[in-house]
C-alpha positions as CSV (number, residue, x, y, z in Angstrom):
1,M,65.2,-17.1,20.8
2,G,63.6,-17.8,23.8
3,R,61.5,-14.6,23.8
4,M,60.9,-15.4,20.5
5,H,59.5,-18.8,20.7
6,Q,57.2,-17.8,23.9
7,S,55.7,-15.2,21.9
8,G,54.8,-18.1,19.3
9,T,53.4,-20.0,22.0
10,I,51.3,-17.1,23.4
11,G,50.2,-16.6,19.7
12,S,49.2,-20.1,19.5
13,S,47.0,-20.1,22.5
14,R,45.0,-17.1,21.4
15,A,44.5,-18.6,18.2
16,S,42.9,-21.4,19.6
17,R,40.8,-19.9,22.0
18,V,39.5,-17.8,19.0
19,T,39.2,-20.8,17.2
20,I,37.4,-22.4,20.0
21,L,35.2,-18.9,20.7
22,L,34.6,-19.5,16.6
23,A,33.5,-23.1,16.9
24,F,30.4,-22.4,19.9
25,A,29.3,-18.8,18.0
26,L,28.8,-21.0,14.6
27,A,27.4,-24.2,17.1
28,A,25.0,-21.4,18.5
29,V,24.0,-19.8,15.2
30,S,23.2,-23.2,13.6
31,C,21.1,-24.9,16.9
32,S,17.3,-25.3,15.8
33,H,14.8,-27.3,17.5
34,G,11.5,-29.2,16.4
35,V,12.7,-28.2,12.8
36,S,11.3,-30.6,10.4
37,R,10.5,-31.0,6.7
38,I,6.9,-29.6,5.4
39,E,4.5,-31.8,4.2
40,T,2.2,-29.7,2.1
41,R,-1.4,-31.7,1.9
42,S,-3.7,-30.7,-0.9
43,L,-7.1,-29.9,-1.0
44,P,-9.6,-32.1,-3.5
45,K,-10.9,-28.7,-4.9
46,P,-9.7,-25.2,-3.5
47,N,-12.5,-23.5,-1.2
48,P,-14.4,-20.6,-2.1
49,T,-12.9,-16.8,-0.7
50,V,-15.6,-14.8,-2.3
51,Y,-19.4,-15.5,-1.1
52,L,-22.7,-13.4,-1.7
53,F,-24.7,-12.9,1.3
54,P,-28.3,-12.5,0.9
55,R,-27.9,-8.5,3.0
56,P,-27.5,-4.7,1.8
57,L,-23.9,-3.5,2.3
58,E,-24.4,-1.6,5.1
59,E,-26.4,-4.4,7.0
60,V,-23.3,-6.8,6.2
61,H,-20.7,-4.9,7.5
62,A,-22.5,-3.7,10.7
63,A,-23.0,-7.4,11.1
64,A,-19.4,-8.1,10.4
65,W,-18.3,-5.4,12.6
66,Q,-19.9,-7.4,15.9
67,A,-19.2,-10.7,14.4
68,F,-15.5,-10.3,14.4
69,S,-15.5,-8.2,17.6
70,S,-13.5,-9.8,20.8
71,D,-16.2,-10.5,22.6
72,H,-18.0,-12.8,20.3
73,Q,-14.8,-14.4,19.2
74,W,-14.4,-15.2,22.8
75,K,-17.2,-17.0,22.9
76,E,-17.2,-18.6,19.8
77,P,-13.7,-18.4,18.1
78,I,-13.5,-18.6,14.4
79,F,-11.1,-21.4,14.2
80,G,-12.5,-23.6,17.0
81,K,-10.3,-24.6,20.2
82,S,-7.3,-26.6,19.4
83,A,-3.7,-26.8,20.3
84,S,-0.7,-26.4,18.9
85,T,1.6,-29.3,18.4
86,D,4.3,-26.8,19.2
87,S,5.3,-26.5,23.0
88,T,6.6,-22.8,22.6
89,A,3.8,-21.4,20.8
90,R,0.6,-21.0,22.2
91,L,-2.5,-20.2,19.7
92,E,-4.6,-17.0,19.9
93,S,-8.4,-17.6,20.4
94,T,-9.3,-14.4,18.5
95,L,-7.9,-11.8,15.6
96,L,-7.7,-8.1,16.2
97,V,-10.2,-6.4,13.6
98,E,-9.6,-3.2,12.3
99,S,-12.5,-1.1,9.8
100,S,-11.3,2.2,8.2
101,T,-12.1,4.2,11.8
102,N,-9.2,2.2,13.6
103,A,-6.6,1.2,11.2
104,L,-3.2,0.4,12.3
105,S,-2.1,-2.8,11.0
106,G,-4.3,-2.7,7.9
107,K,-3.6,1.0,7.7
108,A,-2.6,0.9,3.8
109,V,-5.6,-1.7,3.4
110,F,-8.0,1.6,4.0
111,A,-5.7,4.3,1.6
112,D,-7.8,3.0,-1.0
113,P,-11.2,4.9,-0.6
114,A,-12.6,1.5,-2.1
115,N,-11.7,-0.2,0.5
116,V,-13.5,1.8,3.0
117,H,-16.7,-0.5,4.2
118,D,-13.6,-3.4,4.6
119,L,-12.4,-5.3,7.5
120,Y,-9.0,-6.5,8.7
121,L,-7.7,-9.5,10.6
122,H,-4.7,-9.9,12.2
123,S,-3.4,-11.7,15.2
124,S,-0.1,-9.6,15.8
125,H,1.7,-12.0,14.5
126,M,1.1,-14.5,16.4
127,P,-0.3,-18.2,15.6
128,F,-4.1,-18.7,15.9
129,V,-4.8,-21.8,14.1
130,V,-3.2,-25.5,13.5
131,S,-2.8,-25.6,9.5
132,S,-4.6,-28.5,8.0
133,V,-3.0,-28.5,5.0
134,Y,1.0,-27.6,6.4
135,R,2.5,-30.6,8.5
136,G,5.6,-31.4,10.1
137,R,6.9,-34.1,11.8
138,Y,4.4,-34.2,14.8
139,G,1.6,-32.7,13.1
140,G,-0.2,-29.7,11.9
141,L,1.7,-26.4,12.0
142,P,0.9,-23.6,13.5
143,L,-0.4,-21.4,11.2
144,I,-0.2,-17.0,11.1
145,A,-1.7,-14.8,8.4
146,T,-3.3,-11.6,8.3
147,F,-6.9,-11.4,6.2
148,H,-8.6,-8.2,4.0
149,L,-12.1,-9.0,3.7
150,H,-13.6,-6.8,1.0
151,L,-17.4,-5.3,0.9
152,A,-18.8,-4.8,-2.5
153,D,-22.3,-3.9,-3.3
154,R,-24.8,-5.5,-5.2
155,G,-28.0,-4.2,-4.3
156,S,-29.8,-5.9,-2.4
157,N,-27.1,-8.5,-1.6
158,T,-23.0,-8.1,-0.8
159,L,-20.0,-9.7,-2.4
160,V,-17.7,-10.4,0.3
161,S,-14.2,-11.6,-0.7
162,V,-11.1,-12.7,1.9
163,M,-7.7,-12.4,0.9
164,A,-5.4,-13.7,3.0
165,S,-1.9,-12.4,3.2
166,N,2.0,-12.8,5.0
167,A,0.9,-16.5,5.8
168,E,3.8,-18.1,7.5
169,V,3.6,-21.4,9.8
170,L,6.6,-22.3,12.6
171,N,8.5,-25.1,12.2
172,G,9.9,-25.6,15.2
173,T,13.0,-22.8,16.4
174,K,16.7,-21.5,15.8
175,F,18.9,-19.5,17.3
176,G,18.9,-15.6,16.5
177,I,19.6,-12.4,17.2
178,G,16.4,-10.5,18.3
179,S,15.5,-7.3,20.0
180,C,16.3,-9.0,23.6
181,G,19.6,-9.9,22.4
182,P,20.6,-13.6,21.6
183,G,18.4,-16.9,21.6
184,Q,15.8,-18.9,20.1
185,A,13.1,-17.5,18.3
186,W,10.6,-19.0,16.2
187,N,11.3,-20.6,12.7
188,C,8.8,-18.7,10.7
189,V,8.4,-20.3,7.3
190,K,6.5,-18.6,4.5
191,V,3.8,-20.9,2.8
192,Q,1.2,-20.2,0.1
193,P,-2.5,-19.1,1.4
194,T,-4.5,-22.6,1.7
195,T,-8.5,-21.2,0.9
196,V,-8.8,-23.4,4.2
197,E,-8.8,-20.1,6.4
198,E,-10.7,-17.8,4.2
199,Y,-13.8,-19.8,3.9
200,S,-13.8,-20.4,7.7
201,I,-13.9,-16.7,8.1
202,L,-16.7,-16.4,5.2
203,R,-18.8,-19.2,6.8
204,Y,-18.3,-17.9,10.2
205,L,-19.7,-14.5,9.2
206,G,-22.5,-16.5,7.0
207,R,-23.1,-18.2,10.4
208,Y,-23.7,-14.8,12.5
209,L,-26.2,-13.3,9.4
210,G,-28.0,-16.8,9.6
211,V,-27.1,-18.0,6.5
212,A,-27.4,-22.0,7.0
213,D,-26.7,-23.4,3.5
214,M,-23.3,-22.8,3.3
215,P,-21.5,-25.9,2.4
216,A,-18.9,-27.3,4.6
217,V,-15.0,-26.1,4.3
218,I,-13.0,-28.4,2.2
219,L,-10.4,-30.1,4.0
220,P,-7.0,-32.1,2.9
221,A,-8.0,-36.2,2.9
222,P,-7.3,-37.7,6.2
């Protein structure tokens, strides 16, 4: 009887330790920092995502390649210089540009022959601007997205459209298991493109082409 009692005590002790370990594991998994309710600010009206530039296709394509080069973006960032409200997220100052001749991340875009003159912009899944539309507890949330610039020949003009995809905002951090093991990682939340970033890219190209009459970017009311 004594042995049975001792065995039961040991089993109970082991069960308690397992319960404690499970409790710690669950607490770690549910642990998050800086996560807040996301506020979506509305625009008075959407920004244009298409613009007709008074230049032939080849000229616009060559200018766009230069405008979105790392050297030019370093001197004049597309989205200006802003600080992130998230201390864990450093904003990229330049986007990487790809074309049909050097496509990696945007390879699927250039599989379509109709996109041979297009450009693809991305930041390797890093935030590059503080969103004016999506806000958290401490202000605008860092934004991640990719952009496909489609150039269409319109005779002596070129129609450029900008399509955003894979849009996400960083809303604090959460515990997870990554390639380097367990730890805190960005809490990425999928969102809808806003037209703010798309039109900012069009205006950036317009400035490089010397187009001076493009309207200002439409932003949410203060």
